[in-house]
N, CA, C and O atoms as a MOPAC input file, in Angstrom:
PM7 MOZYME 1SCF
protein

 N    -50.43000 1   150.22600 1   -72.24700 1
 C    -50.92700 1   148.86400 1   -72.49400 1
 C    -50.13200 1   148.23600 1   -73.62200 1
 O    -50.19900 1   148.67700 1   -74.76900 1
 N    -49.38500 1   147.20500 1   -73.28400 1
 C    -48.50200 1   146.59900 1   -74.31100 1
 C    -48.91000 1   145.22800 1   -74.67700 1
 O    -48.57800 1   144.76500 1   -75.76800 1
 N    -49.61800 1   144.54200 1   -73.81800 1
 C    -49.94600 1   143.08600 1   -74.13500 1
 C    -51.31300 1   142.69500 1   -73.60300 1
 O    -51.95400 1   143.43000 1   -72.85200 1
 N    -51.73100 1   141.51500 1   -74.01700 1
 C    -53.04200 1   141.03600 1   -73.55800 1
 C    -53.16000 1   140.91100 1   -71.99600 1
 O    -54.22800 1   141.07500 1   -71.40600 1
 N    -52.05900 1   140.62900 1   -71.42300 1
 C    -52.01000 1   140.46700 1   -69.96500 1
 C    -52.28300 1   141.80800 1   -69.24700 1
 O    -52.67600 1   141.81300 1   -68.08100 1
 N    -52.07900 1   142.93100 1   -69.93600 1
 C    -52.36500 1   144.22200 1   -69.32200 1
 C    -53.83500 1   144.62100 1   -69.27700 1
 O    -54.21900 1   145.53100 1   -68.54300 1
 N    -54.64600 1   143.93600 1   -70.06200 1
 C    -56.08400 1   144.23500 1   -70.08600 1
 C    -56.76000 1   143.83900 1   -68.81400 1
 O    -56.41900 1   142.83000 1   -68.19600 1
 N    -57.74600 1   144.65700 1   -68.41400 1
 C    -58.48700 1   144.37600 1   -67.20900 1
 C    -59.94900 1   144.06000 1   -67.53400 1
 O    -60.60600 1   144.82400 1   -68.24100 1
 N    -60.43300 1   142.99100 1   -67.04600 1
 C    -61.83800 1   142.56100 1   -67.26800 1
 C    -62.78800 1   143.64000 1   -66.73500 1
 O    -62.52500 1   144.22900 1   -65.68600 1
 N    -63.87600 1   143.90100 1   -67.44200 1
 C    -64.87800 1   144.87500 1   -67.12500 1
 C    -64.38800 1   146.35300 1   -67.21800 1
 O    -65.08300 1   147.27700 1   -66.79500 1
 N    -63.19000 1   146.53600 1   -67.77500 1
 C    -62.64900 1   147.91200 1   -68.04900 1
 C    -63.01300 1   148.36800 1   -69.38400 1
 O    -63.02200 1   147.57900 1   -70.32900 1
 N    -63.32900 1   149.65900 1   -69.52000 1
 C    -63.69200 1   150.23100 1   -70.83700 1
 C    -62.44600 1   150.82600 1   -71.50200 1
 O    -61.60600 1   151.47600 1   -70.88100 1
 N    -62.38900 1   150.54900 1   -72.84200 1
 C    -61.25900 1   151.00600 1   -73.65900 1
 C    -61.77600 1   151.66000 1   -74.93100 1
 O    -62.79900 1   151.22500 1   -75.45900 1
 N    -61.10100 1   152.69800 1   -75.44800 1
 C    -61.43400 1   153.18200 1   -76.79000 1
 C    -60.92300 1   152.30900 1   -77.84000 1
 O    -59.83400 1   151.74600 1   -77.72600 1
 N    -61.71300 1   152.17200 1   -78.90900 1
 C    -61.24900 1   151.29500 1   -80.03200 1
 C    -61.82100 1   151.80700 1   -81.36300 1
 O    -62.68300 1   152.68300 1   -81.42500 1
 N    -61.28600 1   151.20500 1   -82.39500 1
 C    -61.70900 1   151.56000 1   -83.77500 1
 C    -62.14100 1   150.20200 1   -84.49000 1
 O    -61.43600 1   149.19400 1   -84.45200 1
 N    -63.30500 1   150.26900 1   -85.11300 1
 C    -63.83000 1   149.06800 1   -85.82600 1
 C    -62.94400 1   148.83500 1   -87.04800 1
 O    -62.78600 1   149.73900 1   -87.86900 1
 N    -62.38400 1   147.68500 1   -87.17900 1
 C    -61.48000 1   147.40600 1   -88.31200 1
 C    -62.15000 1   146.47200 1   -89.31800 1
 O    -61.76700 1   146.48000 1   -90.48800 1
 N    -63.11300 1   145.68600 1   -88.92000 1
 C    -63.75100 1   144.73200 1   -89.84600 1
 C    -65.10000 1   144.37600 1   -89.22300 1
 O    -65.27300 1   144.28900 1   -88.00700 1
 N    -66.07800 1   144.16700 1   -90.18500 1
 C    -67.44800 1   143.79300 1   -89.75900 1
 C    -67.76400 1   142.47800 1   -90.49400 1
 O    -67.54900 1   142.34100 1   -91.69800 1
 N    -68.27000 1   141.54500 1   -89.73000 1
 C    -68.70200 1   140.21300 1   -90.30500 1
 C    -70.12800 1   139.92600 1   -89.87700 1
 O    -70.74300 1   140.73200 1   -89.17900 1
 N    -70.65000 1   138.80000 1   -90.28400 1
 C    -72.01100 1   138.41000 1   -89.92200 1
 C    -72.17200 1   138.24700 1   -88.49300 1
 O    -73.24300 1   138.56500 1   -87.97700 1
 N    -71.15100 1   137.75000 1   -87.75000 1
 C    -71.21600 1   137.43100 1   -86.34600 1
 C    -70.81500 1   138.54800 1   -85.45300 1
 O    -70.90600 1   138.39800 1   -84.23400 1
 N    -70.36000 1   139.70200 1   -85.99100 1
 C    -69.94900 1   140.74700 1   -85.20600 1
 C    -68.89200 1   141.70000 1   -85.81700 1
 O    -68.83400 1   141.85200 1   -87.03800 1
 N    -68.07700 1   142.32500 1   -84.98900 1
 C    -67.02100 1   143.22100 1   -85.52000 1
 C    -65.71400 1   143.04800 1   -84.80000 1
 O    -65.68800 1   142.67300 1   -83.62800 1
 N    -64.67700 1   143.30500 1   -85.45700 1
 C    -63.37500 1   143.27300 1   -84.87600 1
 C    -62.91900 1   144.68400 1   -84.53900 1
 O    -63.02900 1   145.59400 1   -85.36100 1
 N    -62.39900 1   144.86400 1   -83.30600 1
 C    -62.09200 1   146.22400 1   -82.86900 1
 C    -60.68100 1   146.33000 1   -82.40500 1
 O    -60.23200 1   145.51800 1   -81.59600 1
 N    -59.95500 1   147.32200 1   -82.89800 1
 C    -58.59300 1   147.55300 1   -82.56400 1
 C    -58.57700 1   148.44200 1   -81.26900 1
 O    -59.04700 1   149.58000 1   -81.26600 1
 N    -58.03500 1   147.88200 1   -80.22500 1
 C    -58.00500 1   148.65700 1   -78.97000 1
 C    -56.50600 1   149.00200 1   -78.58200 1
 O    -56.19100 1   149.29800 1   -77.43000 1
 N    -55.66300 1   148.94600 1   -79.57000 1
 C    -54.26200 1   149.37200 1   -79.32600 1
 C    -53.30400 1   148.23800 1   -79.05300 1
 O    -52.19500 1   148.47300 1   -78.57300 1
 N    -53.70600 1   147.00000 1   -79.35000 1
 C    -52.82900 1   145.86900 1   -79.20500 1
 C    -52.61400 1   145.22900 1   -80.56800 1
 O    -53.24500 1   145.61200 1   -81.55300 1
 N    -51.71200 1   144.24500 1   -80.61300 1
 C    -51.44900 1   143.55200 1   -81.90900 1
 C    -52.72500 1   142.79100 1   -82.28600 1
 O    -53.06300 1   142.70400 1   -83.46600 1
 N    -53.41600 1   142.25600 1   -81.32200 1
 C    -54.60700 1   141.44400 1   -81.57700 1
 C    -55.90300 1   142.25500 1   -81.48200 1
 O    -56.10700 1   142.95800 1   -80.49300 1
 N    -56.75400 1   142.17800 1   -82.45400 1
 C    -58.04500 1   142.87500 1   -82.40400 1
 C    -59.00900 1   142.02500 1   -81.52200 1
 O    -58.94500 1   140.79700 1   -81.47000 1
 N    -59.86600 1   142.74700 1   -80.86700 1
 C    -60.88700 1   142.06100 1   -80.03200 1
 C    -62.14500 1   141.80200 1   -80.85400 1
 O    -62.43300 1   142.52900 1   -81.80500 1
 N    -62.88000 1   140.77900 1   -80.48800 1
 C    -64.17500 1   140.48800 1   -81.12200 1
 C    -65.30700 1   141.06500 1   -80.35600 1
 O    -65.45800 1   140.81800 1   -79.16000 1
 N    -66.12600 1   141.85400 1   -81.05400 1
 C    -67.35200 1   142.37700 1   -80.50100 1
 C    -68.46800 1   141.64300 1   -81.14900 1
 O    -68.91600 1   141.97300 1   -82.24700 1
 N    -68.93300 1   140.58700 1   -80.41000 1
 C    -70.00400 1   139.70000 1   -81.01000 1
 C    -71.25700 1   140.54400 1   -81.22700 1
 O    -71.49000 1   141.53200 1   -80.53000 1
 N    -72.06500 1   140.12700 1   -82.21700 1
 C    -73.26400 1   140.87200 1   -82.62200 1
 C    -74.22900 1   140.94500 1   -81.44000 1
 O    -74.97300 1   141.92100 1   -81.33900 1
 N    -74.25100 1   139.92700 1   -80.51300 1
 C    -75.11500 1   140.00800 1   -79.34100 1
 C    -74.68000 1   141.01500 1   -78.32300 1
 O    -75.43700 1   141.40000 1   -77.43200 1
 N    -73.38500 1   141.45800 1   -78.47400 1
 C    -72.84700 1   142.38900 1   -77.46900 1
 C    -72.74100 1   143.83600 1   -77.96100 1
 O    -72.19800 1   144.68900 1   -77.25900 1
 N    -73.25800 1   144.11900 1   -79.17000 1
 C    -73.12600 1   145.43700 1   -79.77700 1
 C    -73.98600 1   146.49200 1   -79.08700 1
 O    -73.54200 1   147.62300 1   -78.89000 1
 N    -75.23700 1   146.12000 1   -78.71300 1
 C    -76.14000 1   147.07100 1   -78.15300 1
 C    -77.07500 1   146.42500 1   -77.12100 1
 O    -77.15400 1   145.19800 1   -77.05700 1
 N    -77.73600 1   147.17100 1   -76.36900 1
 C    -78.65800 1   146.68100 1   -75.33600 1
 C    -79.97300 1   146.18100 1   -76.01300 1
 O    -80.82000 1   145.59400 1   -75.33900 1
 N    -80.13100 1   146.40000 1   -77.26000 1
 C    -81.30300 1   145.90000 1   -77.95500 1
 C    -80.80300 1   144.80400 1   -79.00900 1
 O    -79.60900 1   144.63600 1   -79.25200 1
 N    -81.79200 1   144.10500 1   -79.58400 1
 C    -81.44100 1   143.04800 1   -80.56100 1
 C    -80.89900 1   143.66000 1   -81.82700 1
 O    -81.48000 1   144.59800 1   -82.37300 1
 N    -79.79000 1   143.13300 1   -82.29300 1
 C    -79.12200 1   143.58200 1   -83.53000 1
 C    -79.01700 1   142.36100 1   -84.39100 1
 O    -78.40000 1   141.38200 1   -83.97200 1
 N    -79.58300 1   142.36300 1   -85.56800 1
 C    -79.51300 1   141.23800 1   -86.48100 1
 C    -78.21900 1   141.24700 1   -87.29600 1
 O    -77.62300 1   140.20400 1   -87.56300 1
 N    -77.79300 1   142.48500 1   -87.69000 1
 C    -76.61500 1   142.58400 1   -88.51300 1
 C    -75.74100 1   143.76400 1   -87.98000 1
 O    -76.24600 1   144.87000 1   -87.78900 1
 N    -74.51700 1   143.52900 1   -87.76100 1
 C    -73.61700 1   144.52300 1   -87.17100 1
 C    -73.54400 1   145.82000 1   -88.03800 1
 O    -73.30100 1   146.91900 1   -87.53900 1
 N    -73.76700 1   145.62400 1   -89.34100 1
 C    -73.73500 1   146.79700 1   -90.25300 1
 C    -74.84700 1   147.81800 1   -89.96500 1
 O    -74.73200 1   148.98800 1   -90.32900 1
 N    -75.92800 1   147.36000 1   -89.30500 1
 C    -77.00000 1   148.21700 1   -88.88300 1
 C    -76.53800 1   149.35300 1   -87.95900 1
 O    -77.09000 1   150.45300 1   -87.96200 1
 N    -75.50000 1   149.03900 1   -87.16700 1
 C    -75.12500 1   149.89300 1   -86.08700 1
 C    -73.64900 1   150.48200 1   -86.24800 1
 O    -73.37800 1   151.62500 1   -85.88000 1
 N    -72.75500 1   149.65600 1   -86.80000 1
 C    -71.35700 1   150.05100 1   -86.87900 1
 C    -70.87000 1   150.24800 1   -88.28700 1
 O    -71.47200 1   149.75900 1   -89.24300 1
 N    -69.77300 1   150.97000 1   -88.41100 1
 C    -69.10800 1   151.24600 1   -89.66600 1
 C    -67.60300 1   151.01200 1   -89.44600 1
 O    -67.06500 1   151.30200 1   -88.37700 1
 N    -66.93300 1   150.47700 1   -90.49500 1
 C    -65.46200 1   150.32800 1   -90.44300 1
 C    -64.86900 1   151.69800 1   -90.25800 1
 O    -65.24900 1   152.65100 1   -90.93900 1
 N    -63.91800 1   151.79800 1   -89.31400 1
 C    -63.26500 1   153.04800 1   -89.00500 1
 C    -63.92600 1   153.84700 1   -87.96400 1
 O    -63.38800 1   154.86900 1   -87.53700 1
 N    -65.10900 1   153.42000 1   -87.51300 1
 C    -65.82000 1   154.18500 1   -86.48000 1
 C    -65.07500 1   153.96700 1   -85.07500 1
 O    -64.62300 1   152.87000 1   -84.74500 1
 N    -64.99900 1   155.02700 1   -84.34500 1
 C    -64.45700 1   155.02800 1   -82.99300 1
 C    -65.55000 1   154.65500 1   -81.97400 1
 O    -66.59200 1   155.31000 1   -81.94600 1
 N    -65.35000 1   153.65500 1   -81.16500 1
 C    -66.30600 1   153.26400 1   -80.17800 1
 C    -65.60700 1   152.95200 1   -78.87500 1
 O    -64.39000 1   152.77100 1   -78.84600 1
 N    -66.37800 1   152.88600 1   -77.78400 1
 C    -65.88000 1   152.45800 1   -76.44700 1
 C    -66.36600 1   151.00300 1   -76.27400 1
 O    -67.52400 1   150.66700 1   -76.51900 1
 N    -65.43100 1   150.18300 1   -75.84700 1
 C    -65.76800 1   148.75500 1   -75.63300 1
 C    -65.34500 1   148.35100 1   -74.22600 1
 O    -64.44100 1   148.95200 1   -73.64700 1
 N    -65.99200 1   147.34700 1   -73.68800 1
 C    -65.65300 1   146.77600 1   -72.38200 1
 C    -65.07000 1   145.41900 1   -72.57600 1
 O    -65.62300 1   144.63700 1   -73.34800 1
 N    -63.97600 1   145.08000 1   -71.91900 1
 C    -63.33800 1   143.76900 1   -72.08500 1
 C    -64.18500 1   142.78700 1   -71.23000 1
 O    -64.38900 1   142.99200 1   -70.03400 1
 N    -64.64700 1   141.76100 1   -71.87000 1
 C    -65.46400 1   140.68400 1   -71.18900 1
 C    -64.61200 1   139.54100 1   -70.72000 1
 O    -64.76300 1   139.03400 1   -69.60900 1
 N    -63.66700 1   139.12600 1   -71.63500 1
 C    -62.81000 1   137.94200 1   -71.38900 1
 C    -61.56600 1   138.11600 1   -72.20200 1
 O    -61.58200 1   138.68600 1   -73.29300 1
 N    -60.42900 1   137.59100 1   -71.62800 1
 C    -59.19100 1   137.50700 1   -72.37600 1
 C    -58.72100 1   136.10600 1   -72.27500 1
 O    -58.58400 1   135.54100 1   -71.19000 1
 N    -58.46500 1   135.53200 1   -73.46700 1
 C    -57.88700 1   134.15700 1   -73.54800 1
 C    -56.44500 1   134.28100 1   -74.00400 1
 O    -56.15800 1   134.45400 1   -75.18800 1
 N    -55.54500 1   134.18900 1   -73.03300 1
 C    -54.11100 1   134.39400 1   -73.26800 1
 C    -53.54600 1   133.32000 1   -74.17500 1
 O    -52.72900 1   133.61300 1   -75.04700 1
 N    -53.98100 1   132.05100 1   -73.97600 1
 C    -53.42100 1   130.96500 1   -74.82800 1
 C    -53.77900 1   131.14500 1   -76.23400 1
 O    -52.90700 1   130.97700 1   -77.08700 1
 N    -55.02800 1   131.48600 1   -76.58400 1
 C    -55.45900 1   131.62200 1   -77.96300 1
 C    -55.34300 1   133.03100 1   -78.46200 1
 O    -55.62500 1   133.29300 1   -79.63100 1
 N    -54.94500 1   133.93300 1   -77.63000 1
 C    -54.72300 1   135.36100 1   -77.93600 1
 C    -56.03100 1   135.95500 1   -78.51900 1
 O    -56.04900 1   136.53800 1   -79.60300 1
 N    -57.12300 1   135.77500 1   -77.74100 1
 C    -58.37600 1   136.31600 1   -78.09400 1
 C    -58.99700 1   137.23700 1   -77.04300 1
 O    -58.87100 1   137.00100 1   -75.84200 1
 N    -59.66100 1   138.28000 1   -77.50900 1
 C    -60.26000 1   139.25400 1   -76.58800 1
 C    -61.77700 1   139.30900 1   -76.90600 1
 O    -62.15100 1   139.50700 1   -78.06200 1
 N    -62.61500 1   139.14300 1   -75.92800 1
 C    -64.05500 1   139.22800 1   -76.13300 1
 C    -64.45400 1   140.59700 1   -75.59200 1
 O    -64.12100 1   140.95400 1   -74.46200 1
 N    -65.17900 1   141.36400 1   -76.42100 1
 C    -65.58200 1   142.73500 1   -76.11000 1
 C    -67.09500 1   142.87700 1   -76.07500 1
 O    -67.83400 1   142.05000 1   -76.60900 1
 N    -67.52800 1   143.95000 1   -75.43000 1
 C    -68.91000 1   144.29800 1   -75.34500 1
 C    -69.13900 1   145.81300 1   -75.34400 1
 O    -68.32000 1   146.57000 1   -74.82300 1
 N    -70.20100 1   146.22400 1   -75.90200 1
 C    -70.62300 1   147.68300 1   -75.81800 1
 C    -71.78900 1   147.86500 1   -74.86100 1
 O    -72.22900 1   148.98000 1   -74.57900 1
 N    -72.25300 1   146.77600 1   -74.39200 1
 C    -73.47100 1   146.80800 1   -73.44600 1
 C    -73.05900 1   147.34300 1   -72.12600 1
 O    -71.93300 1   147.16000 1   -71.66600 1
 N    -74.00300 1   148.01200 1   -71.52400 1
 C    -73.75600 1   148.44400 1   -70.11400 1
 C    -73.79300 1   147.25900 1   -69.21600 1
 O    -74.54400 1   146.31000 1   -69.43900 1
 N    -72.98000 1   147.31200 1   -68.19900 1
 C    -72.90600 1   146.12700 1   -67.28600 1
 C    -74.34900 1   145.85600 1   -66.60500 1
 O    -74.71200 1   144.70700 1   -66.35400 1
 N    -75.09200 1   146.91100 1   -66.34300 1
 C    -76.41800 1   146.76100 1   -65.77600 1
 C    -77.33500 1   145.93600 1   -66.66700 1
 O    -78.05800 1   145.05900 1   -66.19300 1
 N    -77.29700 1   146.23500 1   -67.99300 1
 C    -78.20300 1   145.50500 1   -68.87700 1
 C    -77.80100 1   144.05400 1   -68.94700 1
 O    -78.67400 1   143.19200 1   -69.04900 1
 N    -76.54900 1   143.75100 1   -68.89800 1
 C    -76.12300 1   142.35600 1   -68.98900 1
 C    -76.54300 1   141.58800 1   -67.73900 1
 O    -77.01600 1   140.45400 1   -67.81200 1
 N    -76.35500 1   142.24600 1   -66.57900 1
 C    -76.76900 1   141.62200 1   -65.29600 1
 C    -78.28400 1   141.40500 1   -65.24300 1
 O    -78.71800 1   140.33600 1   -64.81100 1
 N    -79.10500 1   142.37200 1   -65.66200 1
 C    -80.45600 1   142.20200 1   -65.57000 1
 C    -80.96600 1   141.12100 1   -66.58900 1
 O    -81.91600 1   140.38900 1   -66.31300 1
 N    -80.31300 1   141.05900 1   -67.74100 1
 C    -80.69600 1   140.10900 1   -68.77000 1
 C    -80.38200 1   138.68800 1   -68.21800 1
 O    -81.17800 1   137.75700 1   -68.33700 1
 N    -79.15800 1   138.57800 1   -67.60000 1
 C    -78.81300 1   137.21900 1   -67.00300 1
 C    -79.80700 1   136.79800 1   -65.92100 1
 O    -80.22000 1   135.64200 1   -65.83700 1
 N    -80.18500 1   137.81700 1   -65.06800 1
 C    -81.21400 1   137.48900 1   -64.08700 1
 C    -82.52100 1   137.07600 1   -64.66800 1
 O    -83.18200 1   136.16200 1   -64.17600 1
 N    -82.89900 1   137.76500 1   -65.73900 1
 C    -84.13600 1   137.42300 1   -66.44000 1
 C    -84.06100 1   136.03100 1   -67.03200 1
 O    -85.04700 1   135.29600 1   -66.98300 1
 N    -82.94000 1   135.64900 1   -67.58100 1
 C    -82.74800 1   134.34800 1   -68.17500 1
 C    -82.84100 1   133.27300 1   -67.06800 1
 O    -83.48100 1   132.23600 1   -67.24100 1
 N    -82.20100 1   133.54800 1   -65.95900 1
 C    -82.27400 1   132.64600 1   -64.82000 1
 C    -83.63300 1   132.47000 1   -64.29000 1
 O    -84.03600 1   131.35200 1   -63.96500 1
 N    -84.39100 1   133.57900 1   -64.18300 1
 C    -85.76400 1   133.49900 1   -63.67800 1
 C    -86.66500 1   132.73000 1   -64.68800 1
 O    -87.56800 1   132.00300 1   -64.27300 1
 N    -86.42500 1   132.88800 1   -65.98100 1
 C    -87.17900 1   132.19700 1   -67.02400 1
 C    -86.87800 1   130.69900 1   -66.91400 1
 O    -87.77200 1   129.86300 1   -67.04400 1
 N    -85.63500 1   130.38700 1   -66.67900 1
 C    -85.25000 1   129.00400 1   -66.63400 1
 C    -85.89800 1   128.30800 1   -65.38100 1
 O    -86.41000 1   127.19000 1   -65.44900 1
 N    -85.83600 1   129.03600 1   -64.26600 1
 C    -86.52000 1   128.50100 1   -63.03200 1
 C    -88.02300 1   128.30800 1   -63.28400 1
 O    -88.58200 1   127.29000 1   -62.87700 1
 N    -88.67000 1   129.24400 1   -63.93100 1
 C    -90.08800 1   129.17400 1   -64.20900 1
 C    -90.34900 1   127.95300 1   -65.08500 1
 O    -91.28200 1   127.19800 1   -64.81000 1
 N    -89.55100 1   127.73900 1   -66.13200 1
 C    -89.69400 1   126.64300 1   -67.03000 1
 C    -89.51100 1   125.32700 1   -66.28900 1
 O    -90.29300 1   124.39900 1   -66.49600 1
 N    -88.48400 1   125.21900 1   -65.41800 1
 C    -88.28300 1   124.05800 1   -64.58300 1
 C    -89.48600 1   123.70500 1   -63.69700 1
 O    -89.88200 1   122.54900 1   -63.55300 1
 N    -90.05100 1   124.79700 1   -63.10300 1
 C    -91.26500 1   124.64100 1   -62.25000 1
 C    -92.41300 1   124.07800 1   -63.11400 1
 O    -93.08000 1   123.12100 1   -62.72100 1
 N    -92.62800 1   124.67400 1   -64.27200 1
 C    -93.68800 1   124.20600 1   -65.11300 1
 C    -93.44900 1   122.76300 1   -65.52600 1
 O    -94.38900 1   121.96800 1   -65.50000 1
 N    -92.28300 1   122.40800 1   -65.88900 1
 C    -91.89200 1   121.09000 1   -66.30800 1
 C    -92.18200 1   120.09500 1   -65.18600 1
 O    -92.73500 1   119.01900 1   -65.41600 1
 N    -91.79700 1   120.47600 1   -63.97400 1
 C    -92.04300 1   119.61300 1   -62.83400 1
 C    -93.52100 1   119.46200 1   -62.51500 1
 O    -93.96400 1   118.37500 1   -62.14200 1
 N    -94.28600 1   120.53100 1   -62.65500 1
 C    -95.70000 1   120.51900 1   -62.45900 1
 C    -96.38600 1   119.64300 1   -63.51200 1
 O    -97.22800 1   118.80700 1   -63.18700 1
 N    -96.00200 1   119.85400 1   -64.80600 1
 C    -96.58600 1   119.00000 1   -65.85400 1
 C    -96.19900 1   117.57800 1   -65.72200 1
 O    -96.99900 1   116.68000 1   -65.98500 1
 N    -94.99400 1   117.35200 1   -65.32300 1
 C    -94.45900 1   115.97900 1   -65.12500 1
 C    -95.26500 1   115.25400 1   -64.05100 1
 O    -95.63800 1   114.09600 1   -64.24000 1
 N    -95.53600 1   115.91100 1   -62.93600 1
 C    -96.31000 1   115.33100 1   -61.83500 1
 C    -97.75100 1   115.11900 1   -62.23900 1
 O    -98.37500 1   114.12900 1   -61.85500 1
 N    -98.27900 1   116.04800 1   -63.01300 1
 C    -99.67800 1   115.87700 1   -63.45300 1
 C    -99.82100 1   114.63800 1   -64.34000 1
 O   -100.84100 1   113.95500 1   -64.25400 1
 N    -98.86200 1   114.33200 1   -65.16600 1
 C    -98.90400 1   113.13700 1   -66.03900 1
 C    -98.97600 1   111.87900 1   -65.17200 1
 O    -99.72400 1   110.95200 1   -65.48000 1
 N    -98.22000 1   111.85000 1   -64.12000 1
 C    -98.22400 1   110.69700 1   -63.23300 1
 C    -99.42000 1   110.59500 1   -62.33800 1
 O    -99.74700 1   109.51500 1   -61.84600 1
 N   -100.07500 1   111.70300 1   -62.12000 1
 C   -101.27500 1   111.64700 1   -61.23100 1
 C   -102.51700 1   111.22500 1   -61.95500 1
 O   -103.54400 1   111.02200 1   -61.30900 1
 N   -102.48700 1   111.07500 1   -63.29100 1
 C   -103.69100 1   110.72700 1   -64.05000 1
 C   -104.11800 1   109.26900 1   -63.64500 1
 O   -103.31200 1   108.35400 1   -63.48000 1
 N   -105.37900 1   109.17000 1   -63.51500 1
 C   -105.94500 1   107.78400 1   -63.23100 1
 C   -106.43700 1   107.22900 1   -64.53600 1
 O   -106.68700 1   107.95100 1   -65.50100 1
 N   -106.56100 1   105.98100 1   -64.53500 1
 C   -107.02400 1   105.28000 1   -65.78700 1
 C   -108.41200 1   105.79800 1   -66.05500 1
 O   -109.24400 1   105.90500 1   -65.15400 1
 N   -108.65400 1   106.12500 1   -67.34300 1
 C   -109.97100 1   106.61800 1   -67.76000 1
 C   -110.79500 1   105.46700 1   -68.10200 1
 O   -110.34800 1   104.59700 1   -68.84900 1
 N   -111.98900 1   105.39600 1   -67.60000 1
 C   -112.90000 1   104.28600 1   -67.97400 1
 C   -113.17200 1   104.30800 1   -69.46700 1
 O   -113.19800 1   105.37000 1   -70.09000 1
 N   -113.37600 1   103.11900 1   -70.04000 1
 C   -113.57900 1   102.95300 1   -71.43900 1
 C   -115.00800 1   103.19400 1   -71.88900 1
 O   -115.32600 1   102.93400 1   -73.05000 1
 N   -115.88900 1   103.68600 1   -71.01000 1
 C   -117.24600 1   103.92900 1   -71.35000 1
 C   -117.26700 1   105.12900 1   -72.36000 1
 O   -116.54000 1   106.10200 1   -72.15800 1
 N   -118.03700 1   105.06500 1   -73.36500 1
 C   -118.10600 1   106.09900 1   -74.35000 1
 C   -116.78900 1   106.26000 1   -75.12400 1
 O   -116.48000 1   107.34100 1   -75.62400 1
 N   -116.04500 1   105.19900 1   -75.21000 1
 C   -114.78900 1   105.27800 1   -75.90100 1
 C   -114.91000 1   104.36800 1   -77.16900 1
 O   -115.59800 1   103.34700 1   -77.14500 1
 N   -114.23200 1   104.76400 1   -78.25500 1
 C   -114.32500 1   104.00600 1   -79.47300 1
 C   -113.78300 1   102.59700 1   -79.36400 1
 O   -114.14500 1   101.72000 1   -80.14900 1
 N   -112.89800 1   102.37900 1   -78.37100 1
 C   -112.27100 1   101.07500 1   -78.18800 1
 C   -112.92100 1   100.31100 1   -77.05300 1
 O   -112.42600 1    99.25100 1   -76.67200 1
 N   -113.98400 1   100.80000 1   -76.51600 1
 C   -114.64600 1   100.08600 1   -75.36100 1
 C   -115.05400 1    98.72200 1   -75.73700 1
 O   -114.95800 1    97.84500 1   -74.87800 1
 N   -115.49900 1    98.42900 1   -76.91100 1
 C   -115.90200 1    97.13800 1   -77.33800 1
 C   -114.71300 1    96.16100 1   -77.40200 1
 O   -114.90200 1    94.94900 1   -77.30700 1
 N   -113.54800 1    96.66600 1   -77.55600 1
 C   -112.35500 1    95.81800 1   -77.73800 1
 C   -111.67500 1    95.54300 1   -76.37500 1
 O   -110.61800 1    94.91500 1   -76.31900 1
 N   -112.29100 1    96.01800 1   -75.29400 1
 C   -111.61900 1    95.88800 1   -73.99200 1
 C   -111.29100 1    94.45600 1   -73.68900 1
 O   -110.17000 1    94.16900 1   -73.26900 1
 N   -112.18900 1    93.56500 1   -73.87600 1
 C   -111.92100 1    92.12600 1   -73.52000 1
 C   -111.54500 1    91.24600 1   -74.74000 1
 O   -111.57200 1    90.01700 1   -74.67700 1
 N   -111.19800 1    91.92600 1   -75.83800 1
 C   -110.86800 1    91.19800 1   -77.01700 1
 C   -109.53200 1    90.49900 1   -76.90000 1
 O   -108.55400 1    91.12800 1   -76.49600 1
 N   -109.44900 1    89.20100 1   -77.24300 1
 C   -108.20400 1    88.52100 1   -77.14900 1
 C   -107.99300 1    87.78000 1   -78.45900 1
 O   -108.92300 1    87.23000 1   -79.04900 1
 N   -106.71100 1    87.78300 1   -78.90100 1
 C   -106.30000 1    87.15600 1   -80.16900 1
 C   -105.86700 1    85.75500 1   -79.84900 1
 O   -105.09800 1    85.50300 1   -78.92100 1
 N   -106.39800 1    84.82900 1   -80.66600 1
 C   -106.01900 1    83.39500 1   -80.41400 1
 C   -104.91900 1    82.94100 1   -81.31300 1
 O   -104.49200 1    81.78900 1   -81.23400 1

């Protein structure tokens, strides 16, 4: 493997953590450019800080998610492909459910009939007119 073009999407590569930041870690996978392992892609569970899980110099296996040849950037993940797919399906299902609720709530708002002003604090002002 000599260049970014040689990387294959969804392929696993051995790497070494070279730097850790708030947003993730940079991993050397044997190319001139280090890949970014975003904090959301470090583990199948929620990670607030990359330092909780990784150390500089640690050897890890990473999966190539995306390669941007123009900007010379590599997006990496340590997550199993199954967990990513199931999470995406879960997000899609949650979005559909939210849309359904929004549509139901939206239609309920339009189905409301005018409430009679009987026993209402403003009932006496119903026919009030300003001259």
